[in-house]
N, C-alpha and C positions, 0 to 999 in steps of 0.2 A: 504494500500500500504506500502510495506517495505521501511524503511529509508536507508537500506544498499546501494542501488544505489546512493542516494543523498550524503551519506558519501563519497563514492569513487569519485564521480564527484567533490565534493568540494575539496578533497585532490589533485585531478589532477589539478584543477585550481590553487591551492596554489603552487603546484610544478612547474607549468608553469611560475610562477613569477620569477623563477631562470633564465629564459631567458631574463629578463629585463635588466640585467647588460650589455650585449653586445650591446644592442640598445641604452641605455641611456648614456653609456660612450663615445659614438661617438659625443655627444653634446658638445658645447663649455663649457669649465670648469666653467666659471663665471656663465653662465646660469644654468648649472647643479647644482652648489652649491646652487643657489637660489631655485631651484625646490626641492632639498633635504631638505632644511629648511622648506618648506611648507609641504612636505610629512611627515616628522617626527612630525611636529605639528599636522597634520591631523590624523595620526595614533595614537598619544597620546590621542586625543579626542575620537577616535573610541574605543580604548581599555578601557578608563575610562567610556565611554558611555555604552559599553557592560557590564561592571561590575555592574554599578549602575542602569542601566535601564532594564537589562535582567537577568544577572546571580544571583545577590543577591536577587532581588525580587522573582525569581523562587525558589531559595534556601529556603527562608523564607516560601514560600507557600507550598513547598513540604516536608519540614523537620518536623519530629515529635519531634526533639530536636534541637532547634535553637542554643543553647549554644554549643553543640557538632559541629554543622555545622560551627559556627564561629571559633572554634578551628581548623577545617580543612582548613579554609581560611588562618589562620596563618601558618598552616603546609605547605600549598602551597607556601607561601612566603619563608619560611625557606628552603623548598626543592629546590626552584629556586636558592636561595643563595648558597646552597651546590653544586648544579650542576654547577653553574657558577664558583665556586672556584676550583673544582676538575676536571672539564672537559673543563674549559676555553671557555664557550660558549658565552661570551659577544660579541655582534656584533657591527660592525662599521656602522655609519650612515653618514659618510663623504667620500669624494673622496680619500683622502690619510689618511691612518690609521697606524701611526707608532707603536701604542701599539699592533697591531695585526701582525706585520711583524715577521715571523720566517724564519729560513734558508730554510724551505720548507713549502708548504701550507697544509701539511698533518694534522697538528694539528688543523687548521681551519676546514678542512673537517670532522674530527672526532667530533669536538665540534658541527659543524653545523648539522651533521647527528643525534647526540643525541637530539639536539634542535628540529629537524624535527620529530623525533619519538614522542616527547612530543606534538608537534602540532597535529599529528594524533590522539593521545589519547584525546586531548582537543576537537577536532572536533567531533570525534565519540561519546564521552560521552555526549556532549551537544545535538547532534542530537537524541540520545536515550531518553533524557529527553523531548525534544520538538523540532520538525523540525524547527520552527521559531527561536529558540534559536541557533540551529546549523548554520542557515544562518547568523545570527548576528555575531557569533563567527568566521565564515569563512571570513566575510567581514573585521572584525577587524584584523585577522591574515594576510590577503592579504595586507592590508594597511601598516602593520608593516613590511612585508616581502620585499616590493619594495625597500625602502632605504637600508635595510639590505643586500639584494642580490647584490645591486650595490657595496657595500663595500666588500662583499665576493669575487665577481668577480675581483675587483681591487687587492685584496690580492693575488689571484692565479696568476694574470698577473705579479705582482711584484715578486712572488716566482719563476718565470722563465717558467711558463706554456704558451703554445701558446693559442691564443684566442679559437680555436676549442677544445683543450684539457680542458681548463678552463671551457668552456661552458658545456662540457660533464660531467665533474666531479661535477660541481655545480648542474646540473640537477639530476645526480645519487644520490647525497646527499639529494636532496629534496624528492626523491621518498621513502626515509626511513620512511616518514610519514605514508605510507601504513602499515608498521610494527606496528606502534602505534595503528592504527585503528583496525587491526587484533587482537592485544592483547586485546583490550577492548571488541570486539565482542566475542572472545573466553572466556574471563573472565566472561562475562555476563551470560553465561550458567552455571557457577559454583558458582558465588557469586550474590545472590539476591540483587537488588538495587545498583549495583556497580556504575551506572551512577549518582546516588544521592550522592555517596561518592566522586566521581571525580568532581562533579559540583562546590563545594566550593573550591576545590584544583585549579580548573581552574581559579576561581576568584582571588585567591591569587597569582597565576602565572602572570596574567595580571596586577594586581596591582604592583607587583615587577618589571615587565618590564617597565611599565610606570614611576614608581617612581625612579628606579635606573639606567635605561638605556636611556630612551628617554628624560625625563625632564632635567636631567643634561646636555644633549647635547644641549638643547634649551637655557640653561643659558650661553652658550659660546658666544652667540650674545647679546651684551649689548645695542645696539642702540634702541632708543624709537620706531623708525619705524619698526624695526625687531620684537620688543616685541609685537607691535600691530598686525602685520601680523601673528605672532605665535598664539596670542590669538584668532584671527578671524578664523584661520585654525582649532584650537582646538574646537572652538564652532561649526564649520561646521562638524567636525568629530562626535561630540556628536549628532548634529542634524540628521546626516545620520543614526546613530544607533537608534535614536528616531523614525525615520520613519519605521524601521524594528520592528514594534510593535507586541507584542504577543497577544494584545487584540482581541477578537473575534475569535480566532482560537481554535481548539480542540487539546488536547494532544493525541498522538498516543500511543496505547497500542497493540503492536504486530500486527499492521496493521488493527485493528478492527475499524469500523466507529462508531462514536457516533450518537445515534438516538435522544436522548433528555437528558436534564440535569435539575436537580432540587435539591437545597439544602434547606432543611426545617429549618427555623429559629425558635428555641424554647427557646431562651434566654440562651443557653448553651455556654460554652467557647470552641469554635472550635479549639483554639490554642493547646488544649490537645488531639487532634484527630489524627488519622493516616489514610491515603488514601490507600486502598487495593482493589485488583481485585478478585472477587469471581465468580465461575461458579456453575450453578445448574439449577433447574427447578422451575418455578414460580407456586405457589399453593395458594389456598385461605386460609385465616386464619380461623381456626375452632372457631366458636361461638365468634366472636370478641366482647369485652366488649363495652358498649355504649360510654365510655369515651376514647376509643382507636381510633385514627384517621387513622389507617391503616387496610386494609382488606386482604392484601396479604403478602406472605412470600416467601423467597428463600430457597428451600431445597438444601443444599450444596452438591456438589459431594464429597467433602472431609470435614469432621468436622473440625471446626476451634478451636484451643486451645487458650484460653484467659488467659494469665498469671495473669491478674488483676481481675479475677472473684472472687468476695468475697464469693461465695458459695462453692468454691473449686471443681467445676465440671471440669472434664478432658477436655471436648470439647463442642462446640456448634454446633448442627447439622443443625440449621436453623437461618435465620435472618428475622425480620419483615421488610417490605418494606414500606417506608413512601412516600406518594405522594398525592398531591392535584389534584382535578379534573381539567383536561385541561393540566396537565403537562405530566405525563406518564400514559397511560391507560394500567395497568397491566392485566386487564380483557382480552384484545385482545391477550395477550401472555401466557395465562394460559396453563400449560402443556408443554411449550416450554423450551428447554435448552438454556440458555443465559448466558452471562457474565455481571456482574454488578460491577461498581466501587462504593464503599461505603466509607463514612467517619466514621470510628469507633470512638465513643465517649468514652473517658477514664474517670476513676475516679468514676464510678457509680457501682451499684451492679454487672452489667455485661456490656459487650460491646454491642452496638447496631449500626445498620446502620441507621444513622440519615439523610443521604442524599445519593441519588443514581444517577447513570448515566447508562442508559440502552444501552448495546452494542449489535450489531448484530454479531452473530458467523459466 
């Protein structure tokens, strides 16, 4: 099943949060201030929970070069700083925001639109990596958007817009998130693995928002009772993202369903491997040697070029398939054209598929 409908449904839900301002601003100011304190704390925990429970673990698991991925996390934080500086996207999480008041609310709308485009990019890229990761990111963004949209709506009212006009402009600005998602989906067809590049950038963006935007807001309240309530709400936000666990789910690969998974442990360092998807026909291994534990191979539709091949061969036309009895019965699929997810082991005379995941085409 394609993740594209899920991406657009999630963005529509996030955009609908822009309507929260007109509802919540009708509450008593003292009560609203208390709610905002809890919401900011809760969204802080959700953002941090998403980063450390979902985004970073997925990044480490999927990356062939963790050092480069960590540099992309740093790049995501620096990019957020640049956008904040030059587009003035810092959002308010209070009822009255003097630092945001401009002669007109147009500057806020421009900055908010740019921020929402980025939200669309983050949601789409995480869904492409793993639908569960996309759900977790959507939850974290929604929780951050609620107090932010209340502040944005208040700015528009303060700038002289009517409630109806402010509501319309805020919602229109939120819909720019679809542009970000469309950008990622279009780029995906041209840049292989773009979602794995955007994943650490997403983590860096969330870390920046939590560290520079939300946590300083929480420090404005100095009473012990407020500090305890903030901590409790942060822990609840982390717990919520903990429940959105990626354990036990399968990764989506262009809508293909996983049939079985097996990773053969041979004492090798899997940290130096790369996960790739190959298509081809399953065939028997000719005269397998007694000490070789695999009897089948995948005849690739397109030969794979291995830049680390010590023998200098231009390409590899086939891969051995490793499986133990009871895991994947390749005999049942002889002659079938299938897709196989393989973990390519690096640093040896040639790359081999040392673990496979059989996919139905």
